[in-house]
KOLDREN-766987 format. One record per residue: x negated, z negated, y of N, C-alpha, C, O in turn; residue in one letter. Coordinates in steps of 0.02 Angstrom, whole numbers, plus 50000, padded with zeros to 5 digits. Atoms other than C-alpha are relative to their C-alpha. Layout:
% residues N
XZYXZYXZYXZYA ...
% end
This chain:
% residues 399
499494998149950492554369748716499724998950070499414993850084X 500275000349932492124373248898500304994250040500894992650034X 499765004949952492254359449027500195003750063499795004450110X 499794995649945493274369949147499994996550067499844999750118X 500015003649936493404356549279499304999950029499205001350089X 500685000249976491524354549291499755006950021499435007650073X 500214993149983491234373349290500325002250065499995005450107X 499654998149939492534375849425499714996350061499614999350113X 500275003949944491854361749534499345002750024499185002350083X 500654997249982490144369949531500055006350043499605007850081X 499924993649965490824386249602500474999650060500435003950104X 499455000149952492274380849712499764998850072499424993950085X 500165000549929492064383649900500624997250035501145000550038X 499425003249970493214371649993500265003650061500855002950079X 499814997049936493234382150151500315006949993500705009050036X 499754993150005493624399550085500765000549997501045004750033X 499264999350000495464396750042500314998350067500825001250086X 499745001649934495734388850213499915005950047500375007850083X 500134994149958494914403550301500465005849982500715009350026X 499544994750022495954415550196500704998850029501025003550053X 499345001549974497544406650247500055001350074500565003950098X 500004998649929497074407650430500065007550014500455009650057X 499994992749990496764426350417500685003049981500925007750013X 499334997650019498424428950328500524998450053500945002550069X 499525002149948499374419250461499945004550062500435005850096X 500114995849941498604430250596500285007149992500295011050040X 499684993650012499424445450517500764998950003501044995449960X 499285000749996501234446550572500315004449945500265010549947X 499734996350058502144451450412500754998549992500984997049937X 499285001150002503974449350457500315005149952500125010949951X 499684995750050505074456450320500275006350031500595006250084X 499764993549979505464474950338499685002550065499995005950105X 500404997249946504104478350466499355002749971499205001649912X 500644997250022502434487450456499514994549981499014995849946X 500455005450017501614470450443499964998649926499454996149902X 500025001050073502084469650259499465004549969499145002649920X 500524995450025500944484750231499314997450019498844997649979X 500655002449976499544477250336499764994149959499174993849941X 500235005950038499514460750243499845001849928499374999149899X 500154997850068499584469450074499325003449998498955002649950X 500654996649997498094480050126499434994950004498924995649971X 500515005249995497114464550176499894996549933499314995549913X 500065003550064497484455850011499685004649948499265002449909X 500294995250048497074471549911499255000650010498875000749961X 500724999449986495384473049997499624993949976499064994449951X 500325006150024494994454949956499915000249925499374998749899X 500064999650072495354457549773499485005249979499065003949936X 500474994650018494394473949765499284997850014498834999149974X 500675002449983492894466049853499744995049948499134994249941X 500205004950051492884452949715500075002749929500114998949881X 500004996750066492974465549573500644999549962500655000249900X 499355000850033494824463049536500415006350013500575007750071X 499614993849989495794479249508500714998550024501014993550005X 499335001049972497434481249602500435006349989500175011949983X 499514994550004498994491949586500494999350058500764993850070X 499484999949949500114496849730500655002249968500675007549935X 499364998550031501914496649675500515001450055500764996850087X 499564998049946503004506549794500704997049992500974996849937X 499345003250002504644498149839500535004750028501035006149993X 499484995849970505614509349957499715005950039500055008650083X 500324994549965504394522650015499634997950062499255001850090X 500335002449940503804511950160499554994049987499064992950022X 500365006250015503154495950080499815000049926500035004249888X 500215000350070502334490749918499854992849981499604988950020X 500245006150030502104475849806499265000949983499025006649978X 500714999850019500314471449761499934996349933500134990549927X 500095002950066499864468249579499265000249983498955005549984X 500705000550019498134462149528499964997049930500364992649912X 500075002450068497544458949350499284998449984498825002150001X 500665002050026496074449749274500074999449925500434995249899X 499974999850073495824453649090499444995849971498864996949987X 500525003950034494924440948983499615004449953499895008749919X 500444995850041493444448448891500044998449926499795002349885X 500005002150070493784439048729500595002749961500675001049902X 499464996950038495334448948683500684997250017500784994350070X 499305001949988497174445248666500094992550008499724988549980X 499855007049987497904429048727500604999650046500945004650058X 499425000749957499234422048843499935003850065499385005250088X 499994996749935499744430749003500324995250050500894993050041X 499775004549948499914419749157500135003950064499735008250082X 499814996549938500784425849315499984995250059500274989750056X 499945003349935500484419749492500455004450044500315010450051X 499534996149960501924425249604500094997050069500134990950077X 499865002149932502194424449791500275005850040500275011550017X 499764994749956502944434149935499585000450063499364995350090X 500444998849942501984441950079500385000250066500074999750119X 499614999449938503414443350205500194993250027500174988149991X 499775006149967504014430350328500655001450038500855007250046X 499444999349953505534427150436499715001650069499115000750079X 500264998849932505404432150621499704993850031499844988250011X 500375005549969504304421650733500464995150036500374989050028X 499565004549963505684414750844499664997050061499134999250081X 500245003049938505424403550995499904992549990500044989849937X 500085007250001505004385551037499344997649972499284991749953X 500655001850029503204385750977499554996450051499524998350109X 500535003349961501884373651043499335003349986498915004050030X 500624996650021500504382350945500155007449991500715009349974X 499894992850007500264401350941500235001649929499894999949881X 499734998850067501334407450795499585004749957499665004949896X 500454995650037500024420350747499274998150011498825002150000X 500685002149983498504410250797499604997349942498984997749943X 500365003050056498074401950634499594994050021499064992749992X 500385005849976497524386450728500074994149952500594993049921X 499995006250040497054370550635499934994150047499444993550083X 500005006049958497484354350722500174994149955500714993949925X 499895006150039497314337450635500235001649929500744999049906X 499904998450071497264344850459500595004649988500775005949931X 499424995650008498754356250492499845007050024499615008050080X 500054993049980498664375150492500685002350024501175002449986X 499374998049969500004381350611500095007550001499605011250008X 499854992949992500864398250615500585002049957500754998849907X 499444997550040502324408350553499765002149931499305006149924X 500174998550069502224409150364499464995449972499294996049913X 500535004350026500874395750351500234996149939499884995649889X 499725003850055501994385350240500365004549950500325003549890X 499584995750042503124399150174499795007350007500085010850047X 500385004050046502034404850096499285002449996498995003449943X 500674997249997500344410950156499474995049978498934996949955X 500465004950028499504394550112499935000849925499385000549898X 500014998950072499994397549931499675006649982499315007049933X 500334993650013499474415849939499254999350001498905001849957X 500735001049994497744410749998499734996149940499214997849913X 500225004150058497614397549861499995004149936499535003549896X 499984995750060498134410149728499475005450001499175006949950X 500524994949994496964423449794499324997149981498945000149943X 500655003050015495484411649788499964997749928499434998349897X 500005002050071495994404849618499875006149956499515005549906X 500134993950039496024422749553499275001950003498995004149952X 500724998749994494264425149619499614995549952499144997749919X 500335004650045493724409649523500105002049927499635001849887X 499864997950069494574415749364499585006149982499335006749927X 500394993950013493704432649381499274998349984498955001949945X 500705002050014492014423749382499904998149927499354999149900X 500065002450069492374416849209500375004549950500505002449894X 499614995650044493304431849136499655001349934499985002549883X 500384998850062491914434049008500134994749947499984995849888X 499875005550047492444417548928500754998849989500944993649963X 499285001050002494324420148934500355004949953500115010349939X 499554995750038495704427048825500595001950045500704998850097X 499384998449965497284435548884499905002850069499425006550081X 500004996649935497634439949064500314995550053500804991950041X 499685002849940497974432949237500285005950040499925010550057X 499674994849960499214443649332500244996850065500584991750064X 499795002449935499474441049518500485005150030500305010950039X 499494995549974501074448549589500254997250067500594992150070X 499775001849933501364447449777500505005350022500355011350021X 499454995349988503004455349832500224999950074500054995450112X 499714999549933503894460949990500744998149997501044997649943X 499275000449992505654457750053500334993749970500934993749959X 499705006050028505894440249982500484996850050500994993950031X 499595003249949506624434450147500635004050017501055001750056X 499414995949987507924448450148500425000649937500874996549925X 499574998650057508644455549987499625000349934499875003049884X 500395000450062507254452749858499855006949970499805007649909X 500134993250026506914471449846499345000449962499285004149914X 500664999750032505094468249798500024997449929499795000849883X 499995002850068505384456849649500475004049955500355004649895X 499554995950040506834467649592499645006249974499745008249916X 500384994150022505684482849586499484998149948499385001649899X 500505002150050504324473149496500334998649933500065000449881X 499655001450063505584467049367500225006549966500205006949905X 499804993550030506204484949342499415003149963499495005549907X 500594997150031504444491049306499784995849940499574998549889X 500195004650054504074475649200500405001549936500125001849882X 499584998650058505544479549086499885007149974499865008249913X 500114993150021505214498349084499365000549959499345004149909X 500644999850035503414495549029499984995449939499504995449901X 499965004950054503954482048907499404995350002499094993749951X 500545004849991502654470348978500224993149976500814991849967X 499875006950022502514452348923499624995250046499034996150057X 500305005649964502184437049030500214993649965500804992649953X 499865006150038502054420248942500164994050045500554989750026X 499905005649954502004408549092499975002650072499645007650085X 500024998049930502304409849279500014994050046500334988950032X 500005004949946501954399649434500225003650064499935008650083X 499794997449935502904403249595499764995050053499884989150048X 500355004449953501954396449745500404997850060500114996450113X 499605002549944503414391349856499804992850016499554989249973X 500245006649979503084375449956500394994249968500994993449980X 499705005950033503424359849852499644993650019499784988349990X 500395005949984502214347849935499544997949943499374992149936X 500415001050060501144349649777500354995849947500034993149902X 499615002850055502544342149674500195005649952500205011549971X 499784995150050503104350849515500755000650003501114995649996X 499284998850001504814358649528500175004049938499895009349926X 499824996950063505624363049363500495005850009500665009349961X 499534994549988506804375449445500344999150066500104995450109X 499625000449938508074377649582500735001549988500915004349937X 499294998450004509924378949614500125007450013499715010850043X 499794993249982510824395549621500285000150070500454994950099X 499744999449932511424402349787500435006350005500285011449974X 499584994349983512804413849848500344998450066500274992850092X 499625001349939513894415750002500685003249995500775008449963X 499314997750001515754418050028500275000650071500054997150117X 499654999249937516844423950170500734998049990501085000749947X 499295002250001518494414850198500335002850062500135001150118X 499634997349943519694424450308500684996550004501074996749957X 499375003349987521124414450382500425004550044500195006850097X 499564995549962522594424850444500634996350022501004993549982X 499425003349971523914417750560500465004950035500605010350009X 499554995749962525054425150693499824999250074499824993750101X 500215000349930524514429750869500614999850047501155002250029X 499494999949947525524426951028499664997850064499064996250064X 500285002349937525274422251210499874992549996500254988749968X 500195007150003524394405651232500504995550037500544989550023X 499515004049964525764400051352500574997749955500914992849970X 499485001950048526954399451204499684999449931499915002349882X 500405000550061525684394551072500394997649940500224999249883X 499615002750056526994385650968500355005649961500585004449905X 499684994450035527704402750922499515003749954499725008049915X 500504996750042526094408150839499744995449945499964989749937X 500375003950051524994402350695499265000850016498985006250006X 500684999649974523264398350762499504999949943499374994649913X 500474999550056522004404550634499384995950010499104993249962X 500605004049986520544395950720500134992649987499704989249958X 499845007050012521414379150715499994998449926499704993449905X 499975001550072521764380250529499335001249966499174998049916X 500684999150026520014386950496499594993750012499184991749971X 500365006249985519344371350582500184994549951499754990649930X 499805004950049520364360550465499695001549932499524996949894X 500334998150063519654370350318499274997950001499004995849950X 500695002249995517904366750382499954992649984499494990549948X 500015007250014518304348150377500134998749926499834994349896X 499855000850072519034349950202499395001849958499254998649907X 500604998150036517454358750145499454994750007499064993649960X 500495005449991516394344750218500174994249952499724991049925X 499815005150049517394332450112499795002149930499574997949891X 500224997550065517044343449961499254999149992499004997449939X 500735000750004515194343150004499814992949981499364991949941X 500155007050015515184324249999500164998549926499794994949893X 499825001050070516084324349831499485003049954499285000049904X 500484996650042514854336849759499324996549999498964996849949X 500655003349997513354326649815499924994649947499364992649931X 500035005050053513794313849681499875003049932499794999449883X 500094996550064513564326949545499295002549992499175007649958X 500694997749998511684328349569499675000449932499794996349888X 500434999150058510494334649436499314997550020499054999650072X 500645002949978508854324749439499445005250009498975004050046X 500524994949995507834340649419500155005550051499695008650077X 499814994449957508804352849528500364997950064500395001750112X 499605002049943509844342749651500745000849985500945002149928X 499274999850008511724343149679500295006850019500005010350061X 499654994149974512934357749694500214998650072500314992950091X 499875001149929513324360549876500395005750031500405011350005X 499634995149961514414369650001499874998550074499874992850094X 500165001049930513994372450185500265005950041500115011750027X 499754994849956514904382050322499455001950050499204997650086X 500554997949957513614392350415500205004350059499815005250106X 499814995449947514614404050526500764999950009501134999849960X 499294999649984516304404550614500105005550052499725005950101X 499864994649953517024419750702500765000750007501105002349958X 499284999449991518764420050778500205000250073499854997550116X 499734999849933519804423550931499775006050040499235008750029X 500174994349957519834437351062499994998250074499645001350113X 499975002149930520244428351225500324993150004500714991349960X 499715006749995520694410951287500764999850004501074995049982X 499275000149992522484416051325500375003449943500955005249950X 499694997050058522824423451153499924995349940499364993349923X 500045003950062523254413051000499705004549947499975009849932X 500364995550046522024420050872500375001249934500644996649904X 499664998150061522734429550725499554999149939499794997649885X 500465000650056521164428850617499404995650018499224995050077X 500625003749993519644417850592499605000649935499884999849881X 500434999250058518174420750476499524994149994499224992050044X 500515005050016517114407350394499525003149950499735006549903X 500494998050051515494411350302499694993649972499444989450010X 500165006350034515024398150175499455001149950499495005549907X 500555000050048513404395150082500184995349943500424989749955X 499875004350058513604388249905499384999649957499015004549950X 500575001250045512304380849786500284997949932500684993249928X 499745001250067512624380949599499474997049954498884997049970X 500435002850052511894372749444500185003449934500715006449928X 499804997750067511834377849261500644996649976501034999549939X 499415003950020513154364349239500585000550049501114997550038X 499484999249949514164369349394499985007250022499615009150068X 500054992749994514494387949389500285002750066500594999150105X 499734996749942514904400349524500775000249998501104999450050X 499275000050006516684401549457500294993250019500814992850052X 499775006849981516864382649476499954999250075500374996050106X 500085000649927516204383949654500555003850037500795001550089X 499444996449970517524397049694500634995749998501034995850045X 499425004550004518824384549634499964994750054500474992850084X 500085005149947518104371649754500225002850067500564999450105X 499804996949937518314383649900500765000750005501064999250056X 499284999050000520094387649851500374993350006500884992950040X 499685006749996520524369249827499994997550072500474994550096X 500055002349930519904365650004500515003450044500845000150084X 499514996349959520974379350081500714997849983501124996750028X 499325001850020522514374949980500184993050022500764991650036X 499855006949978522354356550026500235000050073500664996050092X 499794999549930522514361450210500705003050005501115000450043X 499334997049998524004372750179500544995049979501074994650010X 499515004850026524884359150081500114994350050500684992350062X 499945005749954524514345250205500355002050065500754998150092X 499734997949936524974355350360500695003249993501075003550042X 499364996950010526464364250284500095006550039500655008350057X 499984993849961526024380350376499795005849955499275005449922X 500144994650047526064396850281499495005150026499635011150024X 500514995049982524474404650348499755003449936499765000449882X 500274996350056523724417850235499244999450000498944997850052X 500745000350003521924418350176499755004249942500125005949896X 500344996650056520694427550065499304997049995499004994950045X 500685002550013519054422049986499635005649963499825007549908X 500394994750031517754435449949499264998350001499024995350049X 500725001250003515944434549896499655005250044499785011250037X 500344995449955514814442050030499255000549988498935005150014X 500714999650021513074438549959499984998849925500254993849901X 500015000850074512724441049772499694993449979499284990550015X 500255006350027512364425949666499305000749973499175004949930X 500665000750030510544421849634500054994049954500134988449978X 499845005450046510714411349476499504994250004498944995150028X 500475005650003509954394049455499465001349948499555005249901X 500564999250047508284392849365499774993249978499784988450017X 500225006550026507614379049255499535001049941499605005849902X 500455000350057506204375249133500034992949973500134988150010X 499995006650031506154360749010499374996150017498834998950023X 500595004349988505014346049047499535000049940498954998249946X 500414999850061504384348348868499605006449994499245007349945X 500364993750003503684365548907499254999050001498994994450033X 500735000250001501854368648871499725001150070499214998350088X 500234998749932501684375149049500014993750042499564992550082X 499965006349964502254358449118499414995549982499114992350025X 500565004150023500934349749013499345002350031498964998250056X 500634997349973499524361249070499964998950076499434997050101X 500015001049927500024360349254499904992650017499534991050063X 500075007249987500194341349248499284997849989499014993950030X 500705001850013498454339649171499555002550056499084999150077X 500434997149948497704351149302500074996250065499584995350101X 499905004149940498484341049444499654993349992499314991050039X 500295006750012497924324549367499245000050005498944994850019X 500734999649997496124330749363499735000650070499125000550080X 500224999849931496064332249552500004992950027500534989650026X 500025006949975495484315749629500554998650052500655002350099X 499485002149954496904306749715500685003149988501175001350022X 499364996650013498274317949643500324997249936499984995849887X 499615002350057499644312149524500575004949989500935006550037X 499444995450012500864324249440500674996750017500834991449989X 499355002749978502554321349523500525005549998500395011250018X 499474995050005504194330249492500504998950057500664993250074X 499485000449950505464334149627500405006550000500115011849986X 499604993949996506904346549648499755004550057499505002150108X 500134995249946506574362349750500675001450032501115004550001X 499324999849972508024361849873500265007050016500875008050017X 499784993249986508054380349915500055004049935499995001249881X 500034995650058508184395249799499425004850010499195005850067X 500574995549993506784407449763500005005049942500465005249902X 500014994550048506244421849654499814997849930499745002049885X 500065002550069505904410649505500615001949959500565002749898X 499384998250034507694415049463499925006549960500165007049904X 500094993650034507204432949419499554999349939499675002549887X 500475000950056505764427249308500334996349943500254998249885X 499665003950052506794414349215500535004349965500615003949904X 499494995650029508184427049190499695004949950500025007149903X 500354995550046506884438149105499684996349941499344999349900X 500265003950056506424424048986499304997450009498984995449961X 500685002349986504794419049071500024992750021500334991150073X 500045007049978504464400149077499654999550068499095001850075X 500244999749931504214397149263500054993250034500554989750027X 500015006049958503724382549374499895001950072499605007250087X 500104999149929503754381149563499514994750023499624988750013X 500525004749980502194373249637499595003150056499295008550047X 500394997249946501374375849805499884995150056500204989850059X 500155004449943500644368249964500535000550054500885005650060X 499525000249946501724363250111500684997549977500824997149917X 499325002550014503504356650122500515005150023500445008150077X 499484995149982505044367650123500334998150066500605002550101X 499705002149936505664357250271499665003150060499965003750113X 500364997049945504324365450379500115007550004499965010650055X 499924992750003504754383250327500525002450051501014998950064X 499534996649954505624394850452500074996350067500504998250106X 499915004049940505394382150592499475001950052498965004950036X 500524999649949504484382550758499464995049982499604989649956X 500575004250018502744375150735499954998949925499744993549903X 500095000250073502794378850549499264998649984498825001350016X 500695001650017501254371650466499934998549925500434997349890X 500175002150068500394368150301499374995750005498904997750040X 500625003950000499114354250272499435003949966499525006449911X 500544996050029497434362650242499734996849936499505000449891X 500235003250062496964349650111500445002049941500205002549885X 499564997850054498484355150012499855007149978499935008849919X 500214993250020497904373250017499424999749952499425003149900X 500585000750043496254368049942500204997149932499994999749880X 499785003050063497074356949811500385005049958500275005449897X 499624994950037498284370749763499545005149969499645007149911X 500484995250028496844382849741499644997349939499555000949890X 500345003050057495944370849626500474999449940500285000749883X 499525000950055497514367249525500165006749968500175007349907X 499854993450027497964385749508499435002549956499545005049900X 500584997550037496194390049452499914996149935499794999149882X 500105004150059496054375549331500545001449948500405001749888X 499454998350045497764379449256499855006649964499925007149903X 500134993550030497274397649227499414999749952499455002549897X 500585000450044495574393549155500164996449935499924998449882X 499825003750061496314381149032500485004049956500395004349895X 499524996150040497764392248979499665006049967499815007749909X 500334994050025496644407448957499344998549965499035003049935X 500655001850029495124397948898500044997349930499544995049903X 499935001950070495824393548728500134992749988500094990449931X 499865007250010496254375248758500684999149967500894993449954X 
% end
């Protein structure tokens, strides 16, 4: 049996994945801009230059997912998927370092998307190059799927899943490279959003007592929802975290001298396999009804879902994939396999829903994502590349 760690150590270039990450960060690839095409072209050229065939998978006539495959020469075997997204959120303001500069300062690579998730893309790209070097000794297949539109409406992964089902393809294991700080995340909570509309009665502010102030009662509902959030925090799942509710937007009123007739709240909710979306809707309704009952005011309201539910995702700790990934991490000097919940949601949900055992593992911390001065530690990019490569070589190498 091959000593994959020794073979990989002999070939692994510590600097190439870092350089790749810098070059990716310098490409502005904000979701739904031409940058998504530019970054896909750069990645495709890298794969082609290293003898890895690629497929462009059109999404909406303007953008495309990128699919690369490395076929083991020894015949049939497991299929491992590396998944990531090429798009980023807008650059924003408040940066100390150039957001498209790819600068490295004190072990940190700064730039929009460095953490979410160009560090992981670079690590996966280089890992794929390493796997291609040893394809003659491998079974099965490594499939790399980089998608567009993750930061918007998941159009990229939805299209890939459509083609996956149409072709009746099979994937046995998947790694999503979202930033976990190199901890193993067994899944994530589900996410959806709701709009609560509070309807009162307008009148002149000089005789406000004759009206029903929708903004005032909406504010009380916000406080009631905060109380619910505290209650929910006690229902935490050690692998996924706790169900949650958070008010993210308030819109109400037309002028200071008018008692507002309506007020809108938009609320983010996080679900668990054990705490369903239907149960979360009950929580929202309980919060509103508690205000109506306490205040004794007959304001009207409606609760409607405004963002579709992305279901929670989970894999068992007993999964073979968990074992292989843990071993690969443990073989890196100074690294210890550690489990932690992934606090956000991601496209692992689509893979798990299709029956693919999926783990989330990548460089950087989700706390740095979408922020000014976003960064990823360069040492974590290198470590992730080694772990990804070692995992693939062991899974496809017959161990």
